[in-house]
Structures are given as structure tokens and as C-alpha cells.
C-alpha positions as CSV (number, residue, x, y, z in Angstrom):
1,M,32.5,-7.0,-10.9
2,R,29.8,-7.7,-14.1
3,L,26.8,-8.8,-12.6
4,T,24.2,-10.7,-14.3
5,T,20.8,-12.3,-13.7
6,W,18.7,-14.5,-16.3
7,N,15.7,-16.6,-15.8
8,V,17.0,-19.0,-19.0
9,N,14.0,-21.1,-18.7
10,S,15.5,-24.4,-18.7
11,V,19.1,-24.5,-18.5
12,K,19.5,-27.8,-21.4
13,A,17.1,-26.2,-23.5
14,R,18.9,-22.8,-23.8
15,L,22.8,-24.3,-23.2
16,P,24.1,-23.4,-26.6
17,R,22.6,-20.1,-25.9
18,L,23.8,-19.4,-22.6
19,L,27.4,-20.6,-23.2
20,D,27.5,-17.8,-26.4
21,W,26.2,-15.4,-24.4
22,L,28.6,-15.9,-21.6
23,A,31.5,-15.8,-24.2
24,E,30.3,-12.7,-25.1
25,V,28.8,-10.4,-21.8
26,R,31.9,-12.3,-19.9
27,P,29.9,-11.7,-16.7
28,D,32.0,-12.4,-13.5
29,V,29.1,-13.6,-11.8
30,V,26.1,-14.8,-13.1
31,C,22.6,-16.1,-11.1
32,L,20.2,-18.3,-13.1
33,Q,16.7,-18.8,-12.2
34,E,14.3,-21.5,-13.6
35,T,17.0,-24.1,-14.5
36,K,14.6,-27.0,-14.7
37,C,17.1,-29.8,-13.9
38,P,18.3,-31.7,-10.5
39,T,21.7,-30.3,-9.3
40,E,23.7,-33.1,-10.3
41,A,22.6,-32.6,-14.0
42,F,24.0,-29.2,-14.2
43,P,26.2,-28.6,-17.3
44,V,29.1,-28.0,-14.8
45,G,31.7,-29.1,-17.4
46,E,30.2,-26.7,-20.5
47,V,30.4,-23.9,-18.5
48,G,33.7,-24.7,-16.6
49,V,35.1,-24.4,-20.3
50,L,34.8,-21.1,-19.6
51,G,36.1,-20.7,-16.1
52,Y,32.9,-20.5,-14.0
53,A,32.9,-22.7,-10.8
54,V,29.5,-23.6,-10.6
55,A,27.0,-23.9,-7.3
56,A,23.2,-25.6,-7.8
57,H,20.3,-26.1,-6.7
58,G,17.6,-28.2,-8.7
59,D,15.2,-31.2,-7.8
60,G,13.9,-31.7,-11.2
61,R,11.6,-30.6,-14.1
62,W,10.5,-27.7,-12.2
63,N,12.1,-24.2,-10.7
64,G,15.9,-24.8,-10.3
65,V,18.4,-22.2,-9.4
66,A,22.3,-21.8,-9.8
67,L,25.2,-19.4,-9.3
68,L,28.2,-19.2,-11.8
69,S,31.3,-17.1,-10.7
70,R,34.8,-16.8,-11.8
71,V,35.2,-14.4,-8.9
72,G,35.4,-17.1,-6.2
73,L,32.3,-19.0,-4.9
74,D,32.5,-19.4,-0.9
75,D,29.8,-20.1,1.8
76,V,27.2,-21.5,-0.5
77,T,23.9,-21.7,0.7
78,R,20.8,-23.7,-0.7
79,G,17.4,-22.7,0.2
80,F,17.3,-20.3,3.2
81,P,16.1,-20.7,7.0
82,G,12.5,-20.9,7.7
83,E,11.8,-21.4,4.0
84,P,8.2,-22.8,3.3
85,G,7.4,-25.9,1.2
86,F,4.5,-26.2,-0.9
87,A,1.9,-29.0,0.5
88,E,1.6,-31.4,-2.1
89,D,-0.6,-34.1,-1.1
90,G,-1.0,-32.4,2.3
91,V,3.2,-32.8,2.9
92,P,4.6,-28.9,2.5
93,R,8.3,-29.6,0.5
94,P,10.6,-26.9,0.0
95,E,11.3,-26.2,-3.8
96,A,14.7,-25.5,-5.0
97,R,14.0,-21.7,-5.3
98,A,17.0,-19.9,-3.7
99,I,21.0,-19.9,-3.9
100,G,23.3,-17.9,-1.8
101,A,27.0,-17.7,-2.2
102,T,30.0,-15.1,-1.5
103,C,31.6,-13.9,-4.9
104,G,34.1,-11.7,-4.8
105,G,34.0,-10.4,-1.4
106,L,30.2,-9.8,-2.5
107,R,27.2,-12.1,-0.7
108,V,25.0,-12.8,-4.3
109,W,21.4,-14.6,-4.2
110,S,19.7,-15.8,-6.9
111,V,16.3,-16.8,-6.4
112,Y,13.0,-17.4,-7.7
113,A,9.8,-16.7,-6.5
114,P,6.5,-18.7,-6.5
115,N,4.5,-18.0,-9.6
116,G,1.5,-17.6,-7.0
117,R,-1.0,-18.6,-9.9
118,A,-4.2,-17.0,-9.2
119,V,-5.0,-15.0,-5.7
120,D,-7.8,-17.7,-4.6
121,S,-5.0,-20.6,-5.1
122,P,-3.2,-22.3,-2.2
123,H,0.0,-21.2,-4.7
124,Y,-0.6,-17.4,-3.8
125,A,-1.0,-18.1,0.1
126,Y,2.6,-20.1,-0.3
127,K,3.9,-17.4,-2.5
128,L,3.5,-14.9,0.2
129,D,4.9,-16.8,2.9
130,W,7.7,-17.7,1.1
131,F,8.7,-14.2,0.6
132,A,8.2,-13.7,4.4
133,A,10.4,-16.5,5.3
134,L,13.0,-14.8,2.5
135,R,13.0,-11.6,4.3
136,D,13.4,-12.9,7.8
137,A,16.5,-15.0,6.4
138,L,18.1,-11.7,4.1
139,A,17.7,-9.6,7.8
140,S,20.6,-11.6,9.0
141,E,22.2,-11.4,5.6
142,I,22.4,-7.8,5.3
143,A,24.0,-7.3,8.5
144,A,26.8,-9.5,7.9
145,G,27.9,-7.7,4.9
146,P,27.8,-6.5,1.0
147,L,24.6,-8.4,-0.4
148,V,23.0,-8.3,-3.5
149,V,19.6,-10.7,-4.5
150,C,19.1,-11.2,-7.8
151,G,16.4,-13.1,-9.5
152,D,12.8,-13.8,-11.1
153,Y,10.4,-12.5,-8.4
154,N,7.8,-12.9,-10.4
155,V,6.4,-9.6,-8.9
156,A,5.6,-6.2,-10.8
157,P,6.5,-3.6,-8.5
158,T,4.5,-0.9,-10.2
159,D,1.9,-0.4,-12.3
160,A,4.5,1.2,-14.8
161,D,6.2,-2.2,-15.0
162,V,3.3,-3.9,-16.7
163,W,2.4,-2.9,-20.2
164,D,-1.0,-2.8,-19.5
165,P,-2.1,-1.9,-15.7
166,A,-5.8,-2.4,-16.6
167,L,-5.6,-5.9,-18.0
168,F,-3.8,-7.1,-14.4
169,V,-6.6,-6.4,-12.5
170,G,-7.7,-9.0,-9.9
171,S,-4.2,-10.9,-11.1
172,T,-1.2,-12.1,-9.5
173,H,2.1,-10.5,-10.1
174,V,0.3,-6.9,-9.0
175,T,-1.6,-7.8,-5.9
176,P,-1.3,-4.9,-3.2
177,A,0.2,-8.0,-0.6
178,E,2.4,-9.1,-3.1
179,R,3.8,-5.3,-3.7
180,Q,3.7,-4.8,0.0
181,A,6.4,-8.5,-0.4
182,L,8.5,-6.7,-2.3
183,A,8.5,-3.5,-0.2
184,D,9.4,-5.4,2.9
185,L,12.5,-6.6,1.4
186,R,13.4,-2.6,0.3
187,D,12.8,-1.8,4.2
188,L,15.6,-4.0,5.1
189,G,17.8,-1.3,3.2
190,L,17.8,-3.2,0.0
191,L,17.7,-1.4,-3.2
192,D,15.9,-1.8,-6.6
193,V,18.6,-1.1,-9.0
194,V,16.1,-0.2,-12.2
195,P,18.1,-1.2,-15.4
196,T,18.0,0.9,-18.4
197,P,15.5,-0.5,-21.6
198,M,16.8,-1.6,-24.6
199,K,13.8,-0.2,-26.2
200,G,10.9,2.3,-25.2
201,P,11.0,3.4,-21.7
202,H,10.1,0.7,-19.7
203,P,12.7,-1.9,-18.9
204,Y,11.1,-5.5,-19.1
205,T,12.6,-8.2,-18.5
206,Y,9.7,-10.8,-19.4
207,W,7.1,-11.0,-22.4
208,D,5.1,-13.5,-23.1
209,Y,5.5,-15.8,-26.5
210,R,2.4,-16.0,-27.6
211,A,0.8,-13.4,-30.2
212,G,4.2,-11.3,-30.7
213,M,4.2,-9.9,-27.4
214,F,8.0,-9.4,-27.6
215,H,7.9,-7.6,-30.6
216,K,5.4,-5.4,-29.3
217,N,7.2,-4.8,-26.8
218,M,3.8,-5.8,-24.4
219,G,5.9,-7.1,-21.2
220,M,7.1,-6.6,-17.2
221,R,9.3,-6.1,-15.4
222,I,9.4,-9.3,-12.8
223,D,13.1,-9.9,-13.2
224,L,14.8,-7.1,-10.2
225,V,18.8,-6.8,-8.7
226,Y,17.6,-6.0,-5.1
227,A,21.0,-4.7,-3.5
228,A,22.2,-3.3,-0.2
229,A,23.0,0.4,-0.3
230,D,26.8,0.3,-0.1
231,V,27.0,-2.6,-3.5
232,A,24.1,-0.3,-5.2
233,A,26.3,2.9,-4.7
234,R,28.9,0.9,-7.0
235,V,26.5,0.3,-10.0
236,R,28.2,1.8,-13.0
237,S,25.7,1.2,-15.3
238,A,22.8,-1.6,-15.4
239,Y,20.8,-2.8,-18.5
240,V,18.5,-5.1,-19.7
241,D,20.0,-7.1,-22.2
242,R,17.2,-7.2,-24.7
243,E,19.2,-8.8,-27.5
244,A,19.3,-12.0,-25.6
245,R,15.9,-12.3,-26.1
246,K,15.8,-12.6,-30.0
247,G,16.3,-15.3,-32.1
248,K,15.9,-18.7,-32.2
249,A,14.2,-20.3,-29.3
250,P,15.1,-17.9,-26.5
251,S,14.1,-17.5,-22.8
252,D,10.8,-15.7,-22.4
253,H,13.0,-13.7,-20.1
254,A,16.0,-11.1,-20.9
255,P,19.1,-11.1,-19.0
256,I,20.1,-8.1,-16.6
257,V,23.6,-6.8,-16.8
258,I,25.1,-4.9,-13.8
259,D,28.6,-3.3,-13.7
260,L,29.9,-2.7,-10.5
261,E,32.9,-0.3,-9.4
262,P,35.8,-2.0,-7.4
């Protein structure tokens, strides 16, 4: 099975690139994040021509996640029990940040963690609450069978996962609390499947659009594949498809490609 995850930063804006990439890489299961379209507006027909069933979860111009599969798409779950919402105008509203399904016998989740913005922002507190609720939800999922949780976690697990740790001091994505949230997920029995980089020693997956940061390889590893031990043991190869970050109007993230033994 070939499993991939990609923050496409708008499926509408990136659709021609996505279709070309699907036809070339031919993944069996695709986790997408930041689709930025309502559920009903996802281009089901276009990806269906390539043989994919689709489960999407979107609420408009922001956020949004989806799963594409050529090996079955069963028991679809949009969101998870206890998922908090961000309190806009004092009213918490859950956002479209997680979708799960069983694909070819493997339970797969596509997740898009909140950004957090700044450590003194209510968005940061929401981010930590969201991770705590995700951990509780995955505790039952991991007990039920083979599990992999892919997506944009918006946290760099270690200082080695940012191009210059000194520049991030005091910023989100690297704080002890955020990294502890990842450690809490791993304590469930999930393993970090670290991909091979296609350039340099660091498997970065995100590069800001500004100042030629991609070409200078000034990036971060914030897109992660967390797999149960039985799934991690099946990993034959894993790599960051840096080529997909090149060219005209790319996403600011590169996809991760995982090949699993049967």
C-alpha cells in the first residue's frame, strides 16, 4: 500500500497539480489538509476519474481535510469525540480539522492541527486543548486495530526540525507544551515515521513562500506520519516528495510518501 499526506493549501487552487501528482505517484490512500472548500464543493468527480473514492470534511474558506482511497473507504468519521471548537464571539465552533476512515484494513486519519498563532493568543490555548482531545480520541482508535494518523500537526518535534531554532524562540510550533502534546500522542504507542529528505540532511516538509526560503532549504518538519507499531513495522520506504513543492503556484508544503509492506 502506498500512503501519502499533503497539505495542499487549497484544493481548488492546486487541483491541476494534485491531479497530475496523483496520476504520477499513484498512491492508494491520500490524506489531504487545508483543502479550503466546503464538503459539497470538493472535486469528487475529478479525482474519481483516477479511481479514488472520496471522504471530505470542510466548512468553507479555511481548514478542511479529506481522504482519497483506491482500496476502500469505510466507517468514515468526521471530527472526533470531545473535539473542541474555537470560541468565536464567545461561541465555540468545531472546525473541519480531522477525518478518519478504514482503507484496505488500515484505519487512517487525516488531521490539520490548529496553528496557534502566538503563545499569548486564545488560538494557542485552543491548539493545546485540541491536541488533548485528539489524544483521548486516538486512545480508543489505537486499541481497535492498525492505525496511522497523518497530516499537518503544526508542531516541529525537535530543534532539528526547524532550519534555525534560535529564530523560533518564543514562537509557536516549538514550545515545550506543543512538543509535549506530540509526546503524549507517541505515549499511546504511535511512532514517528521520519521520511528521507530529497535535499540536505533534514526532512523538511514546509517552506514559507517568502524570500526564497524553499530554494535555500530554510524549512520545517511539521507534516508528520504517526503510526501504530504494527504499521510502522511495515514501512518499506518513506520520503518527502520535494519535487511537488517546485514549479508554478505550489503549495507551501511538500507531500510525504510512505510505502507499506502487505
